[in-house]
Backbone as XML, in Angstrom:
<?xml version="1.0"?>
<chain id="A" units="angstrom">
  <residue number="1" name="MET">
    <atom name="N" x="26.284" y="-6.492" z="0.617"/>
    <atom name="CA" x="26.218" y="-6.178" z="2.042"/>
    <atom name="C" x="24.828" y="-6.500" z="2.610"/>
  </residue>
  <residue number="2" name="ALA">
    <atom name="N" x="23.834" y="-5.934" z="1.913"/>
    <atom name="CA" x="22.500" y="-6.073" z="2.589"/>
    <atom name="C" x="21.976" y="-7.478" z="2.722"/>
  </residue>
  <residue number="3" name="GLU">
    <atom name="N" x="22.532" y="-8.422" z="1.734"/>
    <atom name="CA" x="22.216" y="-9.839" z="1.668"/>
    <atom name="C" x="22.528" y="-10.356" z="3.067"/>
  </residue>
  <residue number="4" name="SER">
    <atom name="N" x="23.762" y="-9.969" z="3.499"/>
    <atom name="CA" x="24.295" y="-10.581" z="4.746"/>
    <atom name="C" x="23.364" y="-10.338" z="6.099"/>
  </residue>
  <residue number="5" name="ASP">
    <atom name="N" x="22.680" y="-9.237" z="5.783"/>
    <atom name="CA" x="21.629" y="-8.740" z="6.852"/>
    <atom name="C" x="20.255" y="-8.788" z="6.548"/>
  </residue>
  <residue number="6" name="SER">
    <atom name="N" x="20.000" y="-9.777" z="5.668"/>
    <atom name="CA" x="18.703" y="-9.902" z="5.003"/>
    <atom name="C" x="17.538" y="-10.030" z="5.913"/>
  </residue>
  <residue number="7" name="LEU">
    <atom name="N" x="17.716" y="-10.649" z="6.948"/>
    <atom name="CA" x="16.474" y="-10.840" z="7.871"/>
    <atom name="C" x="16.116" y="-9.392" z="8.578"/>
  </residue>
  <residue number="8" name="ARG">
    <atom name="N" x="17.165" y="-8.647" z="8.838"/>
    <atom name="CA" x="16.981" y="-7.242" z="9.489"/>
    <atom name="C" x="16.344" y="-6.528" z="8.573"/>
  </residue>
  <residue number="9" name="HIS">
    <atom name="N" x="16.811" y="-6.474" z="7.122"/>
    <atom name="CA" x="16.240" y="-5.785" z="6.072"/>
    <atom name="C" x="14.854" y="-6.100" z="5.899"/>
  </residue>
  <residue number="10" name="PHE">
    <atom name="N" x="14.512" y="-7.301" z="5.914"/>
    <atom name="CA" x="13.087" y="-7.970" z="5.824"/>
    <atom name="C" x="12.310" y="-7.494" z="6.738"/>
  </residue>
  <residue number="11" name="LEU">
    <atom name="N" x="12.669" y="-7.561" z="8.045"/>
    <atom name="CA" x="11.846" y="-7.197" z="9.242"/>
    <atom name="C" x="11.380" y="-5.738" z="9.258"/>
  </residue>
  <residue number="12" name="VAL">
    <atom name="N" x="12.525" y="-4.816" z="9.035"/>
    <atom name="CA" x="12.359" y="-3.377" z="8.963"/>
    <atom name="C" x="11.290" y="-3.079" z="7.855"/>
  </residue>
  <residue number="13" name="ALA">
    <atom name="N" x="11.406" y="-3.629" z="6.748"/>
    <atom name="CA" x="10.484" y="-3.210" z="5.601"/>
    <atom name="C" x="9.068" y="-3.919" z="5.601"/>
  </residue>
  <residue number="14" name="ASN">
    <atom name="N" x="9.050" y="-5.028" z="6.456"/>
    <atom name="CA" x="7.735" y="-5.817" z="6.246"/>
    <atom name="C" x="6.935" y="-6.038" z="7.516"/>
  </residue>
  <residue number="15" name="VAL">
    <atom name="N" x="7.499" y="-5.735" z="8.651"/>
    <atom name="CA" x="6.869" y="-5.915" z="9.992"/>
    <atom name="C" x="6.610" y="-4.488" z="10.569"/>
  </residue>
  <residue number="16" name="ALA">
    <atom name="N" x="5.355" y="-4.340" z="11.257"/>
    <atom name="CA" x="5.021" y="-3.042" z="11.757"/>
    <atom name="C" x="4.414" y="-3.242" z="13.137"/>
  </residue>
  <residue number="17" name="PRO">
    <atom name="N" x="4.606" y="-2.353" z="14.016"/>
    <atom name="CA" x="3.862" y="-2.411" z="15.270"/>
    <atom name="C" x="2.275" y="-2.400" z="14.893"/>
  </residue>
  <residue number="18" name="CYS">
    <atom name="N" x="1.693" y="-3.225" z="15.699"/>
    <atom name="CA" x="0.101" y="-3.409" z="15.698"/>
    <atom name="C" x="-0.203" y="-3.903" z="16.912"/>
  </residue>
  <residue number="19" name="PRO">
    <atom name="N" x="-0.655" y="-3.010" z="17.795"/>
    <atom name="CA" x="-1.005" y="-3.448" z="19.162"/>
    <atom name="C" x="-2.027" y="-4.604" z="19.376"/>
  </residue>
  <residue number="20" name="MET">
    <atom name="N" x="-2.979" y="-4.600" z="18.426"/>
    <atom name="CA" x="-4.163" y="-5.685" z="18.644"/>
    <atom name="C" x="-3.690" y="-6.923" z="17.736"/>
  </residue>
  <residue number="21" name="ASP">
    <atom name="N" x="-2.504" y="-7.067" z="17.058"/>
    <atom name="CA" x="-2.303" y="-8.169" z="16.250"/>
    <atom name="C" x="-1.177" y="-8.956" z="16.620"/>
  </residue>
  <residue number="22" name="ASP">
    <atom name="N" x="-0.934" y="-10.161" z="15.905"/>
    <atom name="CA" x="0.288" y="-10.903" z="16.328"/>
    <atom name="C" x="0.661" y="-11.639" z="15.013"/>
  </residue>
  <residue number="23" name="ILE">
    <atom name="N" x="1.859" y="-12.376" z="14.971"/>
    <atom name="CA" x="2.289" y="-12.933" z="13.871"/>
    <atom name="C" x="3.195" y="-14.121" z="14.390"/>
  </residue>
  <residue number="24" name="THR">
    <atom name="N" x="3.105" y="-15.306" z="13.790"/>
    <atom name="CA" x="3.758" y="-16.403" z="14.024"/>
    <atom name="C" x="5.127" y="-16.561" z="13.452"/>
  </residue>
  <residue number="25" name="VAL">
    <atom name="N" x="5.944" y="-17.348" z="13.920"/>
    <atom name="CA" x="7.314" y="-17.589" z="13.378"/>
    <atom name="C" x="7.304" y="-18.136" z="11.867"/>
  </residue>
  <residue number="26" name="GLY">
    <atom name="N" x="6.172" y="-19.060" z="11.759"/>
    <atom name="CA" x="6.000" y="-19.524" z="10.494"/>
    <atom name="C" x="5.614" y="-18.708" z="9.355"/>
  </residue>
  <residue number="27" name="GLU">
    <atom name="N" x="4.714" y="-17.682" z="9.688"/>
    <atom name="CA" x="4.239" y="-16.597" z="8.825"/>
    <atom name="C" x="5.421" y="-15.637" z="8.546"/>
  </residue>
  <residue number="28" name="ILE">
    <atom name="N" x="6.419" y="-15.386" z="9.506"/>
    <atom name="CA" x="7.416" y="-14.671" z="9.107"/>
    <atom name="C" x="8.489" y="-15.362" z="8.125"/>
  </residue>
  <residue number="29" name="GLU">
    <atom name="N" x="8.745" y="-16.654" z="8.547"/>
    <atom name="CA" x="9.532" y="-17.504" z="7.734"/>
    <atom name="C" x="8.945" y="-17.450" z="6.135"/>
  </residue>
  <residue number="30" name="GLU">
    <atom name="N" x="7.775" y="-17.745" z="5.993"/>
    <atom name="CA" x="7.158" y="-17.794" z="4.771"/>
    <atom name="C" x="7.296" y="-16.542" z="3.983"/>
  </residue>
  <residue number="31" name="ALA">
    <atom name="N" x="7.014" y="-15.470" z="4.666"/>
    <atom name="CA" x="7.175" y="-14.101" z="3.892"/>
    <atom name="C" x="8.594" y="-13.752" z="3.618"/>
  </residue>
  <residue number="32" name="TYR">
    <atom name="N" x="9.571" y="-14.105" z="4.539"/>
    <atom name="CA" x="10.961" y="-13.874" z="4.346"/>
    <atom name="C" x="11.351" y="-14.730" z="3.183"/>
  </residue>
  <residue number="33" name="ALA">
    <atom name="N" x="10.950" y="-15.981" z="3.068"/>
    <atom name="CA" x="11.316" y="-16.895" z="1.938"/>
    <atom name="C" x="11.041" y="-16.352" z="0.566"/>
  </residue>
  <residue number="34" name="ASN">
    <atom name="N" x="9.802" y="-15.654" z="0.594"/>
    <atom name="CA" x="9.306" y="-14.950" z="-0.648"/>
    <atom name="C" x="10.109" y="-13.553" z="-0.839"/>
  </residue>
  <residue number="35" name="TYR">
    <atom name="N" x="10.355" y="-12.904" z="0.076"/>
    <atom name="CA" x="11.228" y="-11.721" z="0.025"/>
    <atom name="C" x="12.595" y="-11.876" z="-0.566"/>
  </residue>
  <residue number="36" name="CYS">
    <atom name="N" x="13.337" y="-12.721" z="-0.044"/>
    <atom name="CA" x="14.675" y="-12.931" z="-0.549"/>
    <atom name="C" x="14.779" y="-13.096" z="-2.214"/>
  </residue>
  <residue number="37" name="PRO">
    <atom name="N" x="14.239" y="-13.987" z="-2.804"/>
    <atom name="CA" x="14.294" y="-14.150" z="-4.187"/>
    <atom name="C" x="13.977" y="-12.801" z="-4.899"/>
  </residue>
  <residue number="38" name="ALA">
    <atom name="N" x="12.951" y="-12.045" z="-4.462"/>
    <atom name="CA" x="12.448" y="-10.894" z="-5.136"/>
    <atom name="C" x="13.594" y="-9.909" z="-5.020"/>
  </residue>
  <residue number="39" name="LYS">
    <atom name="N" x="14.420" y="-9.991" z="-4.013"/>
    <atom name="CA" x="15.759" y="-9.186" z="-3.999"/>
    <atom name="C" x="17.023" y="-9.639" z="-4.555"/>
  </residue>
  <residue number="40" name="LYS">
    <atom name="N" x="16.821" y="-10.998" z="-5.115"/>
    <atom name="CA" x="17.962" y="-11.742" z="-5.679"/>
    <atom name="C" x="18.999" y="-12.082" z="-4.694"/>
  </residue>
  <residue number="41" name="TRP">
    <atom name="N" x="18.321" y="-12.319" z="-3.429"/>
    <atom name="CA" x="19.303" y="-12.829" z="-2.347"/>
    <atom name="C" x="18.954" y="-14.344" z="-1.891"/>
  </residue>
  <residue number="42" name="ASN">
    <atom name="N" x="20.001" y="-14.861" z="-1.473"/>
    <atom name="CA" x="19.740" y="-16.286" z="-1.036"/>
    <atom name="C" x="19.329" y="-16.106" z="0.496"/>
  </residue>
  <residue number="43" name="PRO">
    <atom name="N" x="18.113" y="-16.727" z="0.734"/>
    <atom name="CA" x="17.614" y="-16.486" z="2.320"/>
    <atom name="C" x="18.711" y="-17.289" z="3.201"/>
  </residue>
  <residue number="44" name="LYS">
    <atom name="N" x="18.628" y="-17.029" z="4.392"/>
    <atom name="CA" x="19.480" y="-17.509" z="5.481"/>
    <atom name="C" x="18.788" y="-18.857" z="5.636"/>
  </residue>
  <residue number="45" name="PRO">
    <atom name="N" x="19.826" y="-19.944" z="6.102"/>
    <atom name="CA" x="19.244" y="-21.216" z="6.528"/>
    <atom name="C" x="18.191" y="-21.051" z="7.665"/>
  </residue>
  <residue number="46" name="ILE">
    <atom name="N" x="17.236" y="-21.947" z="7.810"/>
    <atom name="CA" x="16.087" y="-21.892" z="8.601"/>
    <atom name="C" x="16.788" y="-21.809" z="10.145"/>
  </residue>
  <residue number="47" name="THR">
    <atom name="N" x="17.790" y="-22.614" z="10.343"/>
    <atom name="CA" x="18.343" y="-22.604" z="11.552"/>
    <atom name="C" x="18.847" y="-21.401" z="12.034"/>
  </residue>
  <residue number="48" name="VAL">
    <atom name="N" x="19.535" y="-20.600" z="11.120"/>
    <atom name="CA" x="20.055" y="-19.401" z="11.342"/>
    <atom name="C" x="19.066" y="-18.316" z="11.721"/>
  </residue>
  <residue number="49" name="LEU">
    <atom name="N" x="18.042" y="-18.403" z="10.702"/>
    <atom name="CA" x="16.662" y="-17.541" z="10.825"/>
    <atom name="C" x="16.083" y="-17.676" z="12.238"/>
  </residue>
  <residue number="50" name="ARG">
    <atom name="N" x="15.897" y="-18.896" z="12.796"/>
    <atom name="CA" x="15.246" y="-19.194" z="13.956"/>
    <atom name="C" x="16.060" y="-18.642" z="15.035"/>
  </residue>
  <residue number="51" name="LYS">
    <atom name="N" x="17.407" y="-18.721" z="14.867"/>
    <atom name="CA" x="18.302" y="-18.259" z="16.027"/>
    <atom name="C" x="18.251" y="-16.663" z="16.148"/>
  </residue>
  <residue number="52" name="GLU">
    <atom name="N" x="18.364" y="-15.981" z="14.871"/>
    <atom name="CA" x="18.446" y="-14.561" z="14.828"/>
    <atom name="C" x="17.179" y="-13.939" z="15.178"/>
  </residue>
  <residue number="53" name="LEU">
    <atom name="N" x="16.009" y="-14.433" z="14.703"/>
    <atom name="CA" x="14.767" y="-13.752" z="14.845"/>
    <atom name="C" x="14.393" y="-13.143" z="16.053"/>
  </residue>
  <residue number="54" name="PRO">
    <atom name="N" x="14.371" y="-14.126" z="17.178"/>
    <atom name="CA" x="14.055" y="-13.428" z="18.606"/>
    <atom name="C" x="14.989" y="-12.147" z="18.907"/>
  </residue>
  <residue number="55" name="GLU">
    <atom name="N" x="16.275" y="-12.312" z="18.658"/>
    <atom name="CA" x="17.067" y="-11.156" z="18.909"/>
    <atom name="C" x="16.804" y="-9.801" z="18.123"/>
  </residue>
  <residue number="56" name="LEU">
    <atom name="N" x="16.381" y="-10.066" z="16.970"/>
    <atom name="CA" x="16.064" y="-8.928" z="15.987"/>
    <atom name="C" x="14.640" y="-8.356" z="16.401"/>
  </residue>
  <residue number="57" name="MET">
    <atom name="N" x="13.811" y="-9.240" z="16.820"/>
    <atom name="CA" x="12.458" y="-8.793" z="17.099"/>
    <atom name="C" x="12.351" y="-7.964" z="18.348"/>
  </residue>
  <residue number="58" name="LEU">
    <atom name="N" x="13.425" y="-8.361" z="19.222"/>
    <atom name="CA" x="13.475" y="-7.633" z="20.583"/>
    <atom name="C" x="14.129" y="-6.315" z="20.358"/>
  </residue>
  <residue number="59" name="GLU">
    <atom name="N" x="15.141" y="-6.307" z="19.443"/>
    <atom name="CA" x="15.921" y="-5.086" z="19.222"/>
    <atom name="C" x="15.147" y="-4.037" z="18.413"/>
  </residue>
  <residue number="60" name="LEU">
    <atom name="N" x="14.486" y="-4.491" z="17.341"/>
    <atom name="CA" x="13.776" y="-3.595" z="16.466"/>
    <atom name="C" x="12.283" y="-3.186" z="16.943"/>
  </residue>
  <residue number="61" name="PHE">
    <atom name="N" x="11.731" y="-4.141" z="17.621"/>
    <atom name="CA" x="10.229" y="-3.749" z="17.988"/>
    <atom name="C" x="10.062" y="-3.961" z="19.542"/>
  </residue>
  <residue number="62" name="GLY">
    <atom name="N" x="11.053" y="-4.302" z="20.276"/>
    <atom name="CA" x="10.897" y="-4.497" z="21.651"/>
    <atom name="C" x="9.957" y="-5.665" z="22.095"/>
  </residue>
  <residue number="63" name="LYS">
    <atom name="N" x="9.866" y="-6.533" z="21.299"/>
    <atom name="CA" x="8.995" y="-7.781" z="21.363"/>
    <atom name="C" x="9.689" y="-9.106" z="21.819"/>
  </residue>
  <residue number="64" name="THR">
    <atom name="N" x="9.159" y="-9.856" z="22.682"/>
    <atom name="CA" x="9.831" y="-11.158" z="23.113"/>
    <atom name="C" x="8.945" y="-12.041" z="22.386"/>
  </residue>
  <residue number="65" name="GLN">
    <atom name="N" x="9.476" y="-13.342" z="22.265"/>
    <atom name="CA" x="8.755" y="-14.308" z="21.692"/>
    <atom name="C" x="7.816" y="-15.088" z="22.546"/>
  </residue>
  <residue number="66" name="SER">
    <atom name="N" x="6.577" y="-15.279" z="22.067"/>
    <atom name="CA" x="5.476" y="-15.974" z="22.781"/>
    <atom name="C" x="5.399" y="-17.336" z="22.336"/>
  </residue>
  <residue number="67" name="HIS">
    <atom name="N" x="4.780" y="-18.307" z="23.200"/>
    <atom name="CA" x="4.699" y="-19.587" z="22.663"/>
    <atom name="C" x="3.242" y="-19.955" z="22.622"/>
  </residue>
  <residue number="68" name="SER">
    <atom name="N" x="2.444" y="-19.055" z="22.594"/>
    <atom name="CA" x="0.949" y="-19.249" z="22.598"/>
    <atom name="C" x="0.202" y="-18.416" z="21.624"/>
  </residue>
  <residue number="69" name="ILE">
    <atom name="N" x="0.667" y="-18.106" z="20.506"/>
    <atom name="CA" x="0.055" y="-17.389" z="19.458"/>
    <atom name="C" x="-1.058" y="-18.291" z="18.987"/>
  </residue>
  <residue number="70" name="LYS">
    <atom name="N" x="-2.323" y="-17.908" z="19.041"/>
    <atom name="CA" x="-3.531" y="-18.746" z="18.531"/>
    <atom name="C" x="-3.713" y="-18.760" z="16.937"/>
  </residue>
  <residue number="71" name="ARG">
    <atom name="N" x="-3.759" y="-19.861" z="16.605"/>
    <atom name="CA" x="-4.089" y="-20.163" z="15.073"/>
    <atom name="C" x="-4.960" y="-21.292" z="15.094"/>
  </residue>
  <residue number="72" name="ASP">
    <atom name="N" x="-5.562" y="-21.575" z="13.957"/>
    <atom name="CA" x="-6.429" y="-22.734" z="13.755"/>
    <atom name="C" x="-5.785" y="-24.075" z="14.271"/>
  </residue>
  <residue number="73" name="THR">
    <atom name="N" x="-4.445" y="-24.188" z="14.040"/>
    <atom name="CA" x="-3.797" y="-25.403" z="14.348"/>
    <atom name="C" x="-3.191" y="-25.452" z="15.846"/>
  </residue>
  <residue number="74" name="GLY">
    <atom name="N" x="-3.701" y="-24.353" z="16.532"/>
    <atom name="CA" x="-3.402" y="-24.448" z="18.018"/>
    <atom name="C" x="-2.344" y="-23.271" z="18.258"/>
  </residue>
  <residue number="75" name="GLY">
    <atom name="N" x="-1.734" y="-23.357" z="19.575"/>
    <atom name="CA" x="-0.700" y="-22.443" z="19.926"/>
    <atom name="C" x="0.480" y="-22.517" z="19.145"/>
  </residue>
  <residue number="76" name="GLN">
    <atom name="N" x="1.153" y="-21.490" z="18.681"/>
    <atom name="CA" x="2.391" y="-21.601" z="17.984"/>
    <atom name="C" x="3.328" y="-20.517" z="18.708"/>
  </residue>
  <residue number="77" name="ARG">
    <atom name="N" x="4.556" y="-20.530" z="18.216"/>
    <atom name="CA" x="5.647" y="-19.393" z="18.455"/>
    <atom name="C" x="5.444" y="-18.279" z="17.620"/>
  </residue>
  <residue number="78" name="GLY">
    <atom name="N" x="5.509" y="-17.093" z="18.326"/>
    <atom name="CA" x="5.589" y="-15.891" z="17.596"/>
    <atom name="C" x="5.682" y="-14.706" z="18.234"/>
  </residue>
  <residue number="79" name="PHE">
    <atom name="N" x="4.980" y="-13.549" z="17.848"/>
    <atom name="CA" x="5.282" y="-12.276" z="18.607"/>
    <atom name="C" x="3.849" y="-11.578" z="18.550"/>
  </residue>
  <residue number="80" name="ARG">
    <atom name="N" x="3.523" y="-10.964" z="19.708"/>
    <atom name="CA" x="2.396" y="-10.111" z="19.990"/>
    <atom name="C" x="2.658" y="-8.664" z="19.688"/>
  </residue>
  <residue number="81" name="GLY">
    <atom name="N" x="1.597" y="-7.965" z="19.169"/>
    <atom name="CA" x="1.775" y="-6.446" z="19.072"/>
    <atom name="C" x="2.560" y="-6.119" z="17.706"/>
  </residue>
  <residue number="82" name="VAL">
    <atom name="N" x="2.646" y="-7.048" z="16.795"/>
    <atom name="CA" x="3.200" y="-6.707" z="15.511"/>
    <atom name="C" x="2.532" y="-7.392" z="14.467"/>
  </residue>
  <residue number="83" name="ALA">
    <atom name="N" x="2.655" y="-6.969" z="13.082"/>
    <atom name="CA" x="2.001" y="-7.661" z="12.023"/>
    <atom name="C" x="2.723" y="-7.560" z="10.764"/>
  </residue>
  <residue number="84" name="LEU">
    <atom name="N" x="2.616" y="-8.464" z="9.874"/>
    <atom name="CA" x="3.159" y="-8.251" z="8.565"/>
    <atom name="C" x="2.434" y="-7.022" z="7.796"/>
  </residue>
  <residue number="85" name="ARG">
    <atom name="N" x="3.129" y="-6.235" z="7.243"/>
    <atom name="CA" x="2.661" y="-5.237" z="6.341"/>
    <atom name="C" x="1.973" y="-5.900" z="5.116"/>
  </residue>
  <residue number="86" name="ARG">
    <atom name="N" x="0.853" y="-5.331" z="4.671"/>
    <atom name="CA" x="-0.059" y="-5.894" z="3.599"/>
    <atom name="C" x="0.890" y="-6.476" z="2.466"/>
  </residue>
  <residue number="87" name="GLU">
    <atom name="N" x="1.656" y="-5.584" z="1.916"/>
    <atom name="CA" x="2.552" y="-5.911" z="0.836"/>
    <atom name="C" x="3.358" y="-7.182" z="0.964"/>
  </residue>
  <residue number="88" name="ALA">
    <atom name="N" x="3.716" y="-7.455" z="2.263"/>
    <atom name="CA" x="4.565" y="-8.703" z="2.573"/>
    <atom name="C" x="3.713" y="-9.877" z="2.383"/>
  </residue>
  <residue number="89" name="THR">
    <atom name="N" x="2.446" y="-9.802" z="2.706"/>
    <atom name="CA" x="1.539" y="-11.043" z="2.645"/>
    <atom name="C" x="1.274" y="-11.201" z="1.319"/>
  </residue>
  <residue number="90" name="ASN">
    <atom name="N" x="1.526" y="-10.313" z="0.288"/>
    <atom name="CA" x="1.097" y="-10.557" z="-1.052"/>
    <atom name="C" x="2.281" y="-11.040" z="-1.857"/>
  </residue>
  <residue number="91" name="GLY">
    <atom name="N" x="3.513" y="-11.137" z="-1.174"/>
    <atom name="CA" x="4.770" y="-11.584" z="-1.982"/>
    <atom name="C" x="5.439" y="-10.491" z="-2.527"/>
  </residue>
  <residue number="92" name="ASN">
    <atom name="N" x="5.227" y="-9.182" z="-2.208"/>
    <atom name="CA" x="5.906" y="-8.181" z="-2.803"/>
    <atom name="C" x="7.170" y="-7.609" z="-1.906"/>
  </residue>
</chain>
């Protein structure tokens, strides 16, 4: 049952409010791709993930998607005011 709502479970467990931080969609996708195998779940297809992510971020954290998150490669899509928890960036 949890596998069918794996993105929600991932976000609740691995994303936290952080007013001075931000996260890109790519960073979320990478962390989610590492999270699912650790739970022995099949990750959702990227198209489904990209459709569900903005809705869940708004519901869970009250954050809308930005198209100007600054990274070395330029502006990217993502969310302001949230960050990955440290354990998520370590693949746990």
